[in-house]
N, C-alpha and C positions, 0 to 999 in steps of 0.2 A: 869635315864635310858632312852636312846633314843627310839623312836618309833620302829625303825628297830630292835634294840637289844631286845626290849620287845617282838616283834612278833616272833623273832627267838627263844626266850626262850619258847614262847607259844607252839611251835611244838617240842622243844628239848626233852621234857619228854613224847612224844606220842609214842606208839608202832608203828614200821614200818609197822605192819600188819593191821593198822587201814584202813578200806575200804574207797576207794575214796579219800584218802589224796592227791594223785597225779593223773593227768588226765589219764596217760597211764601206771601206774604201777611203776613209779619211786618214790622210798621212799624218805622221808625227805623234801618234798615240798607240800605246799598247792596250790590249784589252784589260779590263779591270782586274781579272784574276792574274794575268801575267805581271801587271804592275804590282799587285799585292805580293805575289811570290818573289819578285825581284826585291821589293822593299824588305821582306822578311830575311832573305838571303844576305843582303848587303848589311843589314843591321846585326845579324848573328855571325856572319862570316864562318859558317861551319865547314869542316873538312868534307863531311858526307851530308848529302841533302837528297831526300826522296820526294819527288813531286808526282802526285797521282792526279791525272786530269783525264776526263772522259775522251774517248776517241773523237777526233774532229775539233777539239777545243783549241789546239795550237801549241802543243808541247814543243814542237821543233822551233817555233818562233821564240818561245820563252828561253829554251836552252841556248840558242845561238845569240840571243840578246845578252844573256848572262856571260857566255863565252867571250863575246865582244868586249863587255865591261871588264872582265878579268884580264884579258890581253891588254886592253887600253891602259889599265892601272897597274900593269906589270906584276900582277899577283901570280900569273902563270905565263909561260913562254911558248907553250904549244898545246894543241888540242888533239885528243884521240876520241873518235866516236866509234862505239861498238853497237852494231845493228844486227837484227836477226837474219837478214837475207842479203844476197848480193844486190838485188834491186834497191833495197832500202839504203844500203851504204852509198850507192850512187845518187840516190835521191837526197841524202844528207849533204853530200859533196856539192851538188848543184844548188841547194838552198843556202849553204854556207858561202858559196862563191858570190851569190847575189848581194851579200852584205860585206864582201871584201875579205872573207876568211877562206883561204885556199887550202882545201883538204885533198890529199891524194887517195882516191878510192881504189887504186890499183896496187898500192904498196904491198910488198911481200917480204922484203928483207933489205939489209944494208942501210947506208946513210940516206937520209931523206933529202931530196933536192931542195936547195935554198929558197926556191920560189914558193914552197908550201909551208904553212904554219901548223900542219898536223896531218893525220891520216884518218880514213874511215875504213873500218874492218868489220868482219862478222864474228859472232861468238865462236863459230866453228874454227875460224882462222886463229883466234886467240887460243883455242883449245889445242891446236896443232903446235903453236910456237909461243908458249907463255913467256919464256925467258927473253925472247926478242923484245917483247913489249915491256917487260920489267926493266931491261937495260935502257930502253928509250925513256921510261918514266923516271929512272934514276939520274939520267944524264942531264935532263932539263926539267924545270918546273912544269908539271903537266896537269891539265884539266881532262879528266876522263868523263865522257857522257855515255852512260849505259842506257841505250834506248830499249824500251820494253824489257826491263831488268829481270822480269820473271823468267826469261829464257836462260838466265844464268843458273837457274835451278832445274833446267831440263834434264841434266845428267850430272852425276857426281864429278866427272872429269871436267865439264865446262865450268862448274862452280869453283872447283879447285884451281883451274887455270886462271880464272878471273881474279881470284884471291892472290895467286902467285904473281900475276902480271901487274896488277894495279895497287898492290899493297903500298908501294912507295909513292904513289901519285900525290901531288900537292892538294888537289881538290877532286872530288868524285860526285858527279850529279847523276842520280838514278831517276829514270822516267818510266812511267807505265800508265796505261789506261785501265788495266785490269790486274791489280796486284794479287788477286786470289789465285790459288792453284789447287788442283785436286790432291796433290801429294803433300808430304811434309818435309821435302828437301829445303833446308834453309837457303835463302837467297843472299848472296854475298853483299856486304856493305849496307844491309837493311837492318834497322833496329827492331827488335821484338820486345814487346812489353807484356808482362803477365797481368791478366785481369783478375777480378775477384773470384772467378770460377777456376783459377789455376791454369788457364789456357793462355799460351803466348800467341800474340797476334802482331802482325807487322804494324809499325807506327810511321805514318807519313808526316813529313815536315810541312807539306802544303797539299790540300786536297780540293779538287774542283770537280764535283760529280755531275752526272748527266742532268739531274734535276735542276741544279744551279745554272748549268750552261743553257738549258732549255728556257729557264726564266729570263736569262740575259739575251736570248735570241742568237746565241753563238752556234747552237746545233738545231737540227730540224726535229720536230715531233715525228715519231714513228707510228704508222698505222700498220698493224699486223693483220693479214688476211689469212685465216686458217681454213684448210680444206680436209674433210674426212672422206668417207666413201667405203664401199664394200671391196674387200680384197680376198683373193683365193690363191692358195699356193700348195705345193706338194713338199712334204717334209722328207728328211733323209730316210726315214723308215717307210716311205711310200704312201703315207696317209695324206689325203687331201683335206685341207682346213680352210674354212671361210670365216672371216671376221670383219667387223666394221672398225676402221681406223678411229681411235679415240675412245672405244669402249674399254671398260676395265678388263685387263687380261694380264697374264704372266709376262715377265720381262722378255723371255724368249719369243713369245707370241707377238708382243709389241714390236720387237726387233724385226721379225719376219714380215709382219704386216707393213711396217715402215719401208723395208727394202722392196716389197712387192709394189708399193705405191711409186717408188722412185725408179722402177724398171721402165726404161724408155719404150719397151714393146707394149706396155699396157695403155689404158686410156687416161690414167690419172695424170701423168706428166704432160701429155699434149693438152689436156683440158686446163691445167694450171698455167702452163706457158702461154696458152691462148688468152687466158684471163689477165695474166701479167702484162702481155703485150697491149691489151685493151687499156689497162691501167696506165701504161707508159704513154699511150696516145693521148689520154686525158691529161696527164701530168705535163706533157709537152705543150699543151695550150698555154700554160703559164710559165713553163721552163723549157724554152724551145730546144736546147741542146741536151735535155735530160737523157741519161743512159740507164740501161738495165744490166744486171749481172746475175748469172746462175752460178752458185757455188756447188760444184760436183764432188763426188767421193773419189772418183778414179778417172783415168784417161779414157777408157772405153765409154763410160757413161757420158763424159764431157763431149766426146765426138758425136755420140748419138743425140744428145740434147741440141748441139749446134745444127745437126741435120734437121731435127724437128723444127727449130726456129726458122731455118731456111724454108721449110715447107709451109709453115704457118704464116710467115711475114713476107716471103718472096725476096728477102735480103739476107746476105751472109752475116753470120755472127763472128766476132773476133774470138779466136780460140787460143787460150793460154794453158799449156799443159805442164810446163816445168820451169824451174827457176834458173833459166839459162839466158844468155845474151839476147837471143831472138825473142824470148818471152818478155823480157824487160822492154825491148823496143816496141813490141806489140801493145803492151800496156801504155807506154808513152804516146804512141800513135792514137790509141783509143781515147786517152785522156784529153788530147788536144784536138780531136776531131768531133764529129757529131753523129757517128754511127749509133744505131739503137742498142745493139746487144753485144755483150761479152760473156763467154763461158770460161770458167777457170777451175783448176783443181787446187783448192786450199790456199795457194800462195797469195791470192788477193784478199785473204781473210784478215790480214793484219798489217797495219802500217802503210800499205800502198795507198798513195794519195791520188784518187780520181774524183775530184769534188763534184763532177756532174752526175755521178751515180745517184739515182733517186728511187729506183725500183729494184728489188732483189728477190731471188727465188732460192730458198734454203733447201738444196737438193742433196744433202749429205746426211749420213747417219751418225755423225759425231754429236754427242749430246752432253758436253761439258759446259758449265757456265762461262768459262774463260773463252773457249772457242766461239760460242754463241755471241758473247759480247763483242769480240773482235770482228766477227763477221758482220753483225749489225752496224758496227762502227764504220764500215765502208760507205754507209748510206746517209749518215747523219751530219756530215760536214756542210754547214750552211754558208751560202755565198751572199744571200740577201734575205731580208725578213720575209716570212710567209711561206718559204719553201717547206714542203712536207716530204717525208720518205715513206715508202710502202714496201713491206717485206711479206712475201708469201711463204706459208709454213704448212707442213702436214700437221694434222691434229694429233700430236704426240704430247702426253702429259708433261714431260720434262721441258719441252720447248715452250709450251704455253705458260708454264711456271716461270721460265726465264723472261718471256715477253711481258708478263704481268709484273715483273720485278725490275724493270729497266732502270728505275730511279734508286734502287737499293745500292748503297755503297758497301763494298766488302773489303775485308783485309785478308792477307795471307795468314791462315791459321797453322801454327807450327805443331800444335798438339791436338789430336783428335780423340776425345774420350770414348772408350769402348767398354761397356759393362760386360761382365762375364756372361757368355752365352748369347749375347746380342749380335745380330748381323750388322756388319759395318756398312752404313748407308753410303759411304764414300768409295767403297772398294770397287764398285762396278765402273766407276769413271776413270780408274787409273790407266787401264789399257787405252781407253779413248783419248786420254790426255797425251799419252805418248804418240798416238796416231795423229792427233791434231798438230803436233809440233814437228812432224817429219816434213822435210822440204822436198824429198823425192816423191815420185808418183808410182812407186813400185807396187807390185801385187803384194798385198799385206797378209794374205792368207786368211782373211776374214771369211771368205767363202767356205773354207774348210771347217771353220768353227760352226757356222750356221748354214750347213749344206741344205739347200732347198731349191725348188724351181718355182719362180713366179708364174702363175697361170693366167690371172685375170685381175684387172683393177678398174675401178671407176671413181670419178671425183664428185664430191658433193660440197658446195660452198657451206661452210660450217658456222663461222663466227668472225667478228672483227674484234681485235683487242687493242685498246688504246688507254694509256694512262692508268693502268691497273683495273680498268672496267671492261666488260664484254658486251657486245651488241650483236643483233641480228638473229635470224632464224634460218634453219637449213633450207637450201634452195639448189635446184639443178643448175649446172653450168649453162650459161646462155639465157637463163630465165630473167624476167624483168626484175625480180628480187635481187639477183646477183648483180645485175647491171647498176642497180641503185647505189651499191657500195663501190663498185669499180669506177663510177662516174663522179665521185667526190672530187672537187677541184684540187689541183696540185698546189695552188697558192692559198694558204689559209693560216691564220694565227692559231695557236694551240687551243684557245677556248672556243674558237669557231669550229674546230674539228669535233670537239666533244658535243657541241650543240647540234651539228649536222648529223652525227651518228645517232643521237637520241631521236631526232626527227625521222630519220630513215627507219629505225626500228619501230617506232610508233606507227608509221605508215604501213610497214610490212605486217605488223600484228593486226591492224584494222582490216587490211586486205584479206588476211588469212581467215578472219572470223566470218567473212562473207562467202567463203567457199563452201560448197556442199561437202559433207563428210567423205564421200567417195573420191574427191579430188585431193584430199589431204594425204598424199602418199609419202611424205617425209615427216620426221619428228617435228611437229609444229610447236616448239617451245622456245621462248626467248633464251639467248645464250647464257644469261646469268642463272637460269633454272636448269641448265644442262651441265653440271660440274664434271670436269674431267678428273678422274682419280689417278693420282701419281703412284709410282712404285712404292714410295715411302708409306703412303696411306694404305696401299694393299698389304704391305708388310705389317703395319699396325693392326689391320683387321684380322690377318692370320694369327698374329700374336694374341689378340683379344679372344679369338675363338679357342685357341689352344689353352689359354688361361682359364676360360669358362669350362672347357671340357675337363681340365685338370681338377678344378674345384668339384665338378660333378662326379669325377672318379671316386673321390673320398666320400662323397655323400651317398652314392649308389652302390659302390663296391664293384662296379663293372670296369673292365679294362678300357684304356684309351681307344684302341682299335675298334672295339665293339660299339662304343658311343659314336665315333666318327662314321662308321658304316650305317648305323641307325639314322643319323642325321641326313646322310646322303639318300637313304631310302625314303625318308619322310619328306625331305625338302627337294630332292632331285639334284642333278648336276654332278660334275666330276669331283675327284679328290680336291682337298683344300688348296693344294699347290697350283691347281689349274682353274679353280672356281673364280667367278666374277665377283665384284664388290657386292652386288645385290644378293648373290647366293650366299656369300659369307655372312652378310648382315642377317639374312633369313635364318641361317643356322645358329647365329649368336642369340637371336630372339627365341628360337625354339628351345635351346639348351637352358636359357634363363627361365622359360615357361616350365620345363621339366623340374628344374631345381626348386622353383616356387611351390610346385604341387607337393613336393616331398617334405616340405617344412611342417 
């Protein structure tokens, strides 16, 4: 049988009603990437296959099409789907049923009823009873579909359980939208290849990234709207600190300013929710059933945000607090209804399919690239050409960096080089990664680590990020300048979005130039001239200063501490660990000047 004929037969016996089979509702065709992945698989017939496809591209469709083909050709006799959450395993069972594959999402032990062709379970479930699933894999030829395979690296026990349970499986299909992780736990059944730099990285058998999907019209272009503003909080020591979100500062100060912004009792969150609701109203002119989602850090914040939405809009928000049956039903009801708002704690950040979500508010302090990509993935699933997605963010360097790198394809790195004495740039995200993967909404103790009291916050429209470029000038909430960006039509082609944003910024700059100086109360610079300095860049600046001071120690004979004190006296500002990027650069320039004079 030829590859083309084999692939044609793979879709021949699928129901035309199978969702997402065709990009824009045409029956009988897979999307080009799904077809390409099928052809590669059928040609190579591998035991293990890793497919990396951006969230919203249709991984479920590809996997079930392949499962159908393998069952139809008697390569396998049963299917086991492993998913991250209870809700997702039910979602898989429902999708499989629509093409005639019956999976039991409630299976726990014992013989499987003859009406089913397999089971849908969670990684946690496999972790509890790996031998049960090993016995099932040994008894009948089994295809195992490992959805969001990176979860098998969440803990050593889960990874070992998956290896134990599915080592005898006839075929293993691993799926992920985000193969990269912050840690170096190897992911089961994933091949790692060593590069020229000696670092091992995950190797996918088929990759379909966000950039390719955007070009094919399979996913929506994402417009990020970033908000800064002045924050004031009290530290554990009782000191009151004021800072502007987005200004260069220490990691702890960024964390505390960020948490102050997200405090529902301040003015930042109500202003951003009001702006997001206005954006939703505009998007609904082109997408009548468009919905919005707030991703919250914890249950208390989620309840408070839902209350704010009720006060702002006059309508109730759907509240999803934990991964239980009731929460799953609420997600389904929201998905099939036309309510405007949903507020959730983490669980809607990955895999949950609510295609009408088009506006998002990122109201959590989790700052790993994996969690961010999965969160944004909830808004990119396109149902027809021209739909756009809008995500509201605090002006935090890490988040803006992720937003600007939406089209970058990453692999899971198994080795992370660390030079002697060098701070590990990945270390800070390890705890956050664990946090992001928790399914419960328990008190995490984070408050103990950064004990502080949020006192005051205000929001300022900061910039728009799109396709790696930045647009806009700072503006007050409710101003004509902000409304210009909130009013961008919800139905646009990607190149039209770029053109409109350029026009909006040009108009804003022209309008700003006509203002008298006394009216220019905000930093009136275009976004691309207001770079946000990341933790990594701050680390580099501190290292550069220490290197320069070290060189000057040998030249002048003075101790390190004396030179640092003199730099603070001459240039002003706090110790290096708390200094801003501008202060560090000023000190670097000053010590260079001193060194030049001594030559």
